[in-house]
Backbone as CSV, one residue per row, in Angstrom:
resi,resn,N_x,N_y,N_z,CA_x,CA_y,CA_z,C_x,C_y,C_z
1,MET,0.845,-1.174,0.000,0.000,0.000,0.000,0.892,1.239,0.000
2,ASP,0.620,2.129,-0.922,1.352,3.387,-1.010,0.486,4.488,-0.423
3,LYS,0.985,5.141,0.604,0.229,6.189,1.287,0.977,7.507,1.147
4,LYS,0.259,8.566,0.698,0.887,9.863,0.507,0.162,10.899,1.349
5,VAL,0.931,11.699,2.077,0.363,12.780,2.875,0.009,13.945,1.958
6,ILE,-1.198,14.485,2.144,-1.643,15.656,1.392,-1.559,16.857,2.334
7,SER,-0.907,17.906,1.868,-0.746,19.100,2.687,-0.869,20.337,1.800
8,THR,-1.575,21.355,2.305,-1.733,22.596,1.570,-1.808,23.770,2.538
9,ASN,-1.284,24.890,2.123,-1.390,26.115,2.917,-2.767,26.746,2.776
10,ASN,-3.585,26.227,1.873,-4.928,26.761,1.643,-5.969,26.189,2.596
11,ALA,-5.528,25.336,3.514,-6.378,24.804,4.581,-5.579,24.941,5.872
12,PRO,-6.254,24.987,7.017,-5.526,25.163,8.264,-4.600,23.981,8.553
13,ALA,-3.478,24.298,9.173,-2.540,23.245,9.582,-3.209,22.366,10.638
14,ALA,-2.800,21.126,10.698,-3.323,20.204,11.704,-3.013,20.751,13.098
15,ILE,-3.956,20.585,14.031,-3.739,21.047,15.397,-3.319,19.903,16.311
16,GLY,-2.914,18.807,15.703,-2.470,17.639,16.456,-1.615,16.763,15.562
17,PRO,-1.302,15.568,16.033,-0.445,14.663,15.264,-1.210,13.899,14.184
18,TYR,-1.636,14.619,13.156,-2.346,14.012,12.029,-2.108,14.848,10.786
19,SER,-2.469,14.307,9.636,-2.306,14.977,8.352,-3.621,15.628,7.934
20,GLN,-3.536,16.665,7.108,-4.753,17.268,6.558,-5.503,16.245,5.719
21,GLY,-4.754,15.449,4.980,-5.360,14.430,4.146,-4.370,13.337,3.812
22,ILE,-4.897,12.215,3.382,-4.085,11.063,2.975,-4.625,10.554,1.650
23,LEU,-3.706,10.278,0.738,-4.045,9.686,-0.550,-3.558,8.246,-0.542
24,VAL,-4.478,7.315,-0.795,-4.144,5.894,-0.894,-4.781,5.390,-2.178
25,GLY,-3.940,4.965,-3.130,-4.474,4.562,-4.430,-5.168,5.748,-5.058
26,ASP,-6.452,5.577,-5.394,-7.203,6.701,-5.962,-8.209,7.274,-4.961
27,MET,-7.995,7.003,-3.666,-8.892,7.484,-2.611,-8.210,8.561,-1.771
28,ILE,-8.949,9.631,-1.502,-8.471,10.718,-0.656,-9.326,10.731,0.609
29,PHE,-8.662,10.771,1.750,-9.335,10.843,3.039,-8.905,12.140,3.717
30,THR,-9.849,13.028,3.998,-9.477,14.252,4.704,-9.692,14.057,6.198
31,SER,-8.872,14.727,6.975,-9.142,14.814,8.401,-10.323,15.743,8.578
32,GLY,-10.966,15.658,9.719,-12.076,16.551,9.997,-11.605,17.995,9.952
33,GLN,-12.374,18.822,9.269,-12.018,20.236,9.122,-12.917,21.108,9.986
34,LEU,-12.267,21.838,10.869,-12.964,22.822,11.685,-13.125,24.100,10.869
35,PRO,-13.988,25.006,11.302,-14.156,26.264,10.572,-13.055,27.272,10.918
36,ILE,-11.832,26.906,10.579,-10.680,27.769,10.833,-10.238,28.377,9.512
37,ASN,-10.138,29.698,9.493,-9.643,30.404,8.323,-8.136,30.163,8.241
38,PRO,-7.634,29.564,7.149,-6.214,29.231,7.068,-5.297,30.458,7.007
39,GLU,-5.819,31.588,6.556,-4.989,32.794,6.462,-4.832,33.491,7.809
40,SER,-5.930,33.586,8.555,-5.892,34.311,9.825,-5.732,33.405,11.040
41,GLY,-6.056,32.117,10.871,-6.039,31.195,11.998,-7.260,31.354,12.891
42,GLU,-8.203,32.207,12.456,-9.396,32.497,13.243,-10.420,31.369,13.135
43,LEU,-10.966,30.980,14.294,-12.056,30.004,14.347,-13.365,30.763,14.142
44,ILE,-14.158,30.343,13.175,-15.420,31.018,12.863,-16.540,30.399,13.695
45,VAL,-17.085,31.199,14.587,-18.157,30.716,15.460,-19.363,31.645,15.466
46,ASP,-19.296,32.767,14.719,-20.358,33.768,14.755,-21.665,33.291,14.129
47,ASP,-21.574,32.410,13.147,-22.756,31.978,12.405,-22.494,30.583,11.858
48,ILE,-23.424,29.664,12.056,-23.214,28.274,11.631,-23.057,28.171,10.121
49,LYS,-23.733,29.025,9.363,-23.583,28.980,7.907,-22.163,29.384,7.501
50,ASN,-21.641,30.451,8.090,-20.262,30.857,7.800,-19.277,29.767,8.216
51,ALA,-19.561,29.129,9.338,-18.692,28.055,9.819,-18.714,26.871,8.842
52,ALA,-19.901,26.513,8.357,-20.015,25.405,7.406,-19.284,25.720,6.102
53,VAL,-19.410,26.960,5.633,-18.690,27.368,4.420,-17.193,27.183,4.617
54,GLN,-16.662,27.623,5.761,-15.221,27.516,5.980,-14.781,26.059,6.028
55,CYS,-15.553,25.202,6.692,-15.224,23.764,6.724,-15.152,23.206,5.311
56,LEU,-16.143,23.523,4.493,-16.192,22.993,3.129,-15.098,23.596,2.245
57,GLU,-14.759,24.856,2.452,-13.657,25.462,1.704,-12.328,24.799,2.076
58,ASN,-12.167,24.453,3.343,-10.954,23.757,3.776,-10.874,22.371,3.139
59,ILE,-12.000,21.676,3.103,-12.040,20.359,2.451,-11.718,20.508,0.970
60,LYS,-12.310,21.494,0.333,-12.062,21.741,-1.090,-10.575,21.946,-1.355
61,ALA,-9.905,22.713,-0.508,-8.479,22.975,-0.684,-7.656,21.687,-0.588
62,ILE,-8.009,20.827,0.340,-7.272,19.562,0.516,-7.533,18.630,-0.661
63,ILE,-8.794,18.507,-1.043,-9.173,17.643,-2.171,-8.466,18.105,-3.448
64,GLU,-8.441,19.415,-3.675,-7.782,19.946,-4.871,-6.272,19.766,-4.805
65,ALA,-5.683,19.881,-3.616,-4.240,19.660,-3.465,-3.865,18.213,-3.797
66,ALA,-4.833,17.307,-3.628,-4.604,15.899,-3.945,-4.860,15.596,-5.418
67,GLY,-5.370,16.585,-6.161,-5.600,16.387,-7.588,-7.019,16.017,-7.956
68,SER,-7.981,16.334,-7.089,-9.369,15.989,-7.379,-10.245,17.234,-7.228
69,THR,-11.558,17.014,-7.215,-12.509,18.115,-7.082,-13.617,17.719,-6.108
70,MET,-14.389,18.704,-5.699,-15.520,18.450,-4.801,-16.533,17.499,-5.456
71,HIS,-16.619,17.527,-6.775,-17.538,16.646,-7.493,-17.220,15.167,-7.244
72,ASN,-15.973,14.878,-6.890,-15.544,13.492,-6.693,-15.604,13.033,-5.247
73,ILE,-16.217,13.828,-4.377,-16.406,13.389,-2.993,-17.516,12.347,-2.969
74,VAL,-17.245,11.227,-2.316,-18.220,10.135,-2.272,-18.896,9.989,-0.909
75,LYS,-18.271,10.558,0.148,-18.842,10.414,1.506,-18.354,11.556,2.378
76,THR,-19.256,12.117,3.161,-18.880,13.108,4.158,-19.488,12.720,5.497
77,THR,-18.876,13.214,6.539,-19.440,13.103,7.876,-19.446,14.505,8.464
78,VAL,-20.600,14.917,8.958,-20.773,16.232,9.560,-21.005,16.036,11.054
79,PHE,-20.156,16.672,11.842,-20.277,16.634,13.300,-20.783,18.001,13.743
80,LEU,-21.919,18.035,14.414,-22.524,19.291,14.855,-22.580,19.364,16.377
81,LYS,-22.265,20.534,16.894,-22.403,20.772,18.327,-23.877,20.821,18.709
82,ASP,-24.712,21.319,17.767,-26.149,21.454,18.006,-26.907,20.993,16.766
83,LEU,-27.622,19.895,16.880,-28.357,19.349,15.738,-29.462,20.292,15.258
84,ASN,-29.803,21.286,16.052,-30.764,22.298,15.599,-30.204,23.118,14.438
85,ASP,-28.894,23.062,14.211,-28.259,23.760,13.091,-28.310,22.958,11.792
86,PHE,-28.878,21.773,11.832,-28.894,20.864,10.692,-29.454,21.513,9.423
87,ALA,-30.594,22.175,9.517,-31.228,22.781,8.333,-30.355,23.897,7.751
88,LYS,-29.749,24.711,8.592,-28.890,25.791,8.110,-27.649,25.230,7.418
89,VAL,-27.087,24.182,7.973,-25.920,23.536,7.356,-26.324,22.937,6.014
90,ASN,-27.502,22.360,5.936,-27.990,21.797,4.667,-28.086,22.860,3.581
91,GLU,-28.471,24.082,3.940,-28.549,25.165,2.960,-27.177,25.424,2.336
92,VAL,-26.156,25.465,3.168,-24.788,25.682,2.680,-24.316,24.459,1.896
93,TYR,-24.556,23.294,2.441,-24.120,22.032,1.834,-24.671,21.909,0.408
94,ALA,-25.924,22.312,0.219,-26.576,22.216,-1.095,-25.939,23.140,-2.135
95,GLU,-25.221,24.157,-1.694,-24.504,25.035,-2.627,-23.221,24.364,-3.140
96,TYR,-22.664,23.456,-2.372,-21.420,22.779,-2.745,-21.683,21.459,-3.480
97,PHE,-22.793,20.827,-3.172,-23.116,19.529,-3.771,-24.488,19.624,-4.423
98,VAL,-24.501,19.767,-5.756,-25.744,19.962,-6.488,-26.170,18.674,-7.188
99,ASP,-25.254,18.070,-7.938,-25.517,16.808,-8.633,-24.659,15.713,-8.003
100,ASN,-25.079,14.487,-8.152,-24.296,13.362,-7.629,-23.851,13.611,-6.202
101,MET,-24.783,13.954,-5.352,-24.444,14.260,-3.964,-23.824,13.051,-3.282
102,PRO,-22.795,13.304,-2.450,-22.150,12.191,-1.767,-23.039,11.613,-0.672
103,ALA,-22.725,10.399,-0.278,-23.363,9.834,0.907,-22.933,10.690,2.093
104,ARG,-23.756,10.738,3.141,-23.417,11.602,4.266,-24.007,11.070,5.554
105,SER,-23.274,11.286,6.622,-23.787,11.082,7.971,-23.690,12.417,8.681
106,ALA,-24.638,12.699,9.564,-24.592,13.908,10.381,-24.987,13.528,11.800
107,VAL,-24.151,13.919,12.738,-24.403,13.573,14.133,-24.142,14.773,15.037
108,GLN,-24.860,14.799,16.147,-24.584,15.795,17.173,-23.566,15.187,18.127
109,VAL,-22.581,15.975,18.504,-21.541,15.515,19.415,-21.501,16.427,20.635
110,ALA,-20.978,15.914,21.730,-20.937,16.686,22.968,-19.987,17.878,22.876
111,ARG,-18.860,17.661,22.186,-17.872,18.734,22.094,-16.922,18.456,20.945
112,LEU,-16.446,19.536,20.310,-15.474,19.441,19.225,-14.208,20.176,19.635
113,PRO,-13.070,19.871,18.991,-11.846,20.605,19.297,-12.064,22.113,19.176
114,LYS,-11.436,22.857,20.066,-11.524,24.329,20.100,-12.955,24.818,20.336
115,ASP,-13.827,23.934,20.800,-15.244,24.244,20.999,-15.919,24.738,19.719
116,ALA,-15.479,24.214,18.589,-16.053,24.578,17.293,-17.511,24.129,17.230
117,PRO,-18.322,24.834,16.444,-19.727,24.441,16.305,-19.954,23.324,15.288
118,ILE,-18.948,23.060,14.444,-19.092,22.084,13.367,-17.726,21.569,12.957
119,GLU,-17.690,20.343,12.474,-16.508,19.746,11.858,-17.007,18.840,10.743
120,ILE,-16.312,18.863,9.604,-16.716,18.021,8.470,-15.485,17.290,7.939
121,GLU,-15.651,16.010,7.630,-14.589,15.233,6.977,-15.143,14.649,5.695
122,ALA,-14.232,14.264,4.785,-14.691,13.774,3.484,-13.787,12.660,2.952
123,ILE,-14.382,11.849,2.091,-13.657,10.833,1.330,-13.965,11.106,-0.134
124,ALA,-12.931,11.147,-0.956,-13.106,11.422,-2.382,-12.260,10.459,-3.203
125,VAL,-12.519,10.463,-4.507,-11.727,9.677,-5.438,-11.058,10.638,-6.415
126,ILE,-9.980,10.166,-7.026,-9.333,10.932,-8.071,-9.801,10.364,-9.399
127,LYS,-10.301,11.212,-10.255,-10.761,10.785,-11.584,-10.126,11.657,-12.617
């Protein structure tokens, strides 16, 4: 098995001992992305929609650094601090995934790193 670390300055650096993403064969696995602006290092907590956009932009940067696109994402997992934000996150999510939407799980969790309101991870293929 050949495993390649994916790293980009267009997504926030890992805040622990893990990689932003891993490429194995034609599969890309991203680590969970918090709503951290990679340029400022600021955690976005003012609005769940803005936070969801930042998470998805971070995923997009990692997926593109691996040589793929958001269209090739096959599975996402959304971790929410408050499941009442589900509908608002769906509004943002629908802007990123219009056709061939990936499979998805969404769960409420007790707490996320940095007390973030949301975290999203993705699995994609290279085509």
